[in-house]
N, C-alpha and C positions, 0 to 999 in steps of 0.2 A: 580740852574735851569739847566735842561738837554735839549739839542736841538736835535730833531730827524728830519733829513732831508730826505724827501721822493724823491727817484730817479727813480721811476718805470714808469713814463709816457712814452708811446710808441711814441706819437707825430705823429699820422697818417696824421694830417693836414700839416705836413712838409715833406710828401712823395715827391720825392723819396729818399731824403737824410736821412730821418728818417723812420724806418719801422721795419720789422722783424729781420733784421741783426743788426741794430744799433739804439739805442735810441737817441732822440733829445738832451738829456743831453750832448752828446759827440760831437756835431757839433762844430768844431773848427772855428768859424766864427766871434765872437765878438772881437772888438778892445781891446787889452790889454794895461794896463797903460804904460809899458815900450816899446811899439811898438810890432808889430806882432799881433797875435790873440790868443784867449782863448775860451774854451767851456763854456756853460751855467753853468755846474757843477763846473768847475774850478773857474769861476768868483764868484759864490755864496760862495764857500768854502773859497776863498781868503778874501772876505768881512767879513765872519763870524770870520775868524782868526784875521783880523785887528780890529774887534770889541771886541776881547778878549773872544769869545765864542767857541773857538776850543777845549779847554780841555774837555768840556762836550758834544762834538758833536758825534752823531751816525748816520751813513748813512744807509738807507734801500734801497736795490736794488734787482732786480730779480737775483736769484742764478746764472743764466747763464751769468750775467754781473758784477759779483762781481770783477773778475780780471780786467775787463775793468774800472770799477769804481775806483779801487785802482790805476791803471795806470794813470788815468786822475787827480787824487788828490795826486799823489806822495806818496801813501801809508802812508799819515800822519794821517789818521783817521780810526777808526774801521768801517768795512762795514758788515752789516748783510744781508744775502741772503734770500729773500722770496722764498719759494718752487714754487709758481706760483703767478700771479697777481690777487689779490682779493679786490682791491679798497683801497682808502686812509684810511678808518677807520681800516680795518684789518691790513694794513701795520703799521699804527701808534700803534695799540694795540700790535702787535708782537714786535716792537721796545721797547715799554714801558716795556713789560714783560721780554724782554731780559735784560734790565737794572736792573730790580728788581731781576731776578734770579742770575745775576752776582754780586749782592751786591753793585752795583754802584748807585742805587737809592732806596729810601724808599717810602712808600705809601704817606707820606705827602709832598714829593718833587714836585716841579713844572716841568711839561713836556711841552716843546714848540714844536709844530709840524709845519713844514714849507716845502713848495715845492722847488725843485731845479730849476724849469723852470720859473724863473722870472728875471726881470731886474729892479733893484732898486738902489737908491743912498746909500751911506755909512751910512747916518743917519737912514735909514730904519732899518738896523741891530743893530745900537746902541740903538734903542728904546727897543730892547728885554730886556735890563737890567732893564727896568722899570716895567716889567710884574709882578714880584713877589710882589713888593710893591703895585701896583695897585690892584691886586687880594686881597691882605690883606685889603687894605683901603676900597674897594667897597663891600667886602664880597660876591663877585660873584663866581659862580662855573666855569665859562668859560669866557675867554677873546679872542676877535678877533681883528685883525688889518685890518683897512680899509683905503682907500684913496679916495680923492675927484675925481669924474669922470671928464675927460677932454672932453668927447663927449659921446653921447648916444649909448654905445656899446651893441651889441646883443650877445657878446661872453663871457661876464663876469657875475658873480653873484653879487647881490646888497644886502647891509645891510641897513635897515632903522632904524636909531637911534632916540631916544627921544632927547630933547634939551640937548646939551652938558653942563655939569656943570663946575665949576671952577677947578675941579681936573683933567681935560683933558680926561675924558672918559664919555660914555653915555650908559644907558641901551639899549639893542636891542629890537626894537618893532616887526620887521618882517624881512623876507628874500624874495628875488625874484631871481630865477635862470634863467639866460640867457633870459631876456624878449625881445619882439620885440621892434622896434625902438620907437613906440608911447608910450609903457609902460616905456621904458628906459627914455624918456624925462619926463614923469610924476614922475618917481622916482628921477630924478635929481632935480626937483622942490621941492620934499619932503626932500631935503638935504641928500639923500641916498648916500652911499659910495660903491665903488667897493670892493668886498670881495677879499682880498689878499691871502686867503688860509692859513693864519697863525693863529694858535690856541694855547692857553696856559691854562693849568688846572692842578690841583693836580693829581698825578698818581692814587690816590684812586678814583677820579671821573671817570677815564677811567675804573678802575676795576668794578665799579658799573654798567657801561654800558655793559661790558662783561657778568656780572651776569644776567642783564636784558634780554640779548639775549640767555641765557643759554649756554654760551661759557666758556671754561676753563680759569681760571685766573693764570695758570701756563704756563710758556713758552714752555716747552717740549710738553705738552698736546695740546696747541693751534697749535704749529708747525706741530705736527703729523696729526691734523684734517684739516689743511689748504686746501689741494686739494678738500675737500668735501664742503668747505664754499662757499656761494654766494658772488658776488661782493657787497661791502657795502661802501658807501660814508660817510666820516666824517661829511660833512654838513648835510646829511639826518639823519644819525643815532644819532648824538650828538648835533650839533649846533642848528638845527631846533626844537629839542625836549627840549632844555634847557629853563627853566623859569627864570633863573638868569644869563643871559649872558650880557656882556658889550662889547662895541667896542671902541678901541683907534684909533684916527685919525692920519694918516701919511700925512704930508703936502708936502712932496717932490715928487721925481720921483719914479714911479712904473709902470710896465706893465708885462703882462703875455706873454712870448714868445712862444705862442702856435699856431701861424698862420704865413703864409708868409707875410701878411700885417704888423704885428707887428715886426717880425724879421728883415725884410728888412730895416725898419726904423732905426735899430741899426748897420747896416753893415758899414764897413769902406770904401766900394767902391761899385759902381753899377755893376761892372764886377769882378767876382772872377773865375779864371780858364781860359781855352783856348777858345778864341772866342772874340766877341765884340758886342757893340751896335752902330749902324750906322744910321745917319740921325736923324729925329725927334723921339726920344725915351724917352721923359720926364717921370720920375717916373717909369721907367722900370728897372728891375734887372735881371742879368744873373749870375747863379752859375753853373759851369760845373766841375764835378769831373772826367769826362772821358778824354781820350787822344785825341779824335777827336774834332775838333773845332765846336763851336756852335755860330751862328751869328744871330742877330736880327736886322732887317732893317726897320726903319720907323714905329715902333709900340710903342705906349705910354701906360703906366699904366699896364704893364704885368710883370709876373715872368716867366723866362725861366730857368728851373732847370733840370740838367742831372746828374744822378748817377748810380751806379751799379744796382739798382732795377728798373730803368726806366727813362722816360723823362716826364716832366710836362710843358705845356705851358698854362697859364691861366691869365685872367684878375685878378688883385690883389684882387678886391672886391669879386670875385667868387671863388677864389682858395680853400676856405675851403670845397667846394663841393667834393673835392678829398676824404675826409674821408668817405662820404656816398658811393661814388663809390667803394672804397676799401672794405667797409663792405658788399656791395651788391655782389661784386665779390667773397668774401670769403663765403657768404651764398650759392651762386650758386655752388661753389666748393664742399662745404660740402654736399649739397643736391644731387650732382652727375648729370649725364646727364639725 
């Protein structure tokens, strides 16, 4: 099995530390096992290595961040540069075709696609070793990894399985992408799982989807066509179209570190950088990359984030709105005065 790790997320919801200059994958904020901190990318690569999956690992990142990706992973793994960002399906296809063209993978080989912006326990990655046997036993064309929801999140996608059998997997009945809270509660009652964004299938299965979309099945041809392609999601183009998909349940820890609410829950301290929290500041977090001090006095439940791209002060539960604001500002900039 070959693992393709997607490292292209921009992480606008983690602005101002993540944005046009630096991807969220490189934020050196998570506590490291031996003390100090590590990045999201460094943590996931370390866990894949500990699980014995590093020899077959390929990282896919934007071409402008290839050198940065190598630096944060110690240049231990091959890194493929995307000409531009065209979504998870296109990035996964480029990675798979690269392995095929290099003679490292054959059409019958299993390709596992995984995101770099997640926080999971070590058992999560050890489960990857089961994928090839489960795909063979189930005769499914696509395997997904899901985890039991701990609350009705509106930020995650959900997988609705049929009743799990004794083999540890279940056919997928349907998907729901980022539902509102009422629908999320209904999905939890249906025993739905959070979609962890991990997929496994034979390389030939991915080639079939490229042919369906009238796209090249040769690496050089797809790479040359890349700038002209639309953004395509693996969930939309592959998972939701599959009639023979199964889901494997992960019972341990998992979360997507795509928002300040989820990321701050993993930080080693409520204050990182110059400044401080004073008075009643329960569940507030301060991260300051600037040299000037930032102080928060008597305000609870907020994030105060300062970096080279700007400053964000927001209620934790509303902080995701920054993505919409940034997109609107970009639209106005492109439209002109």
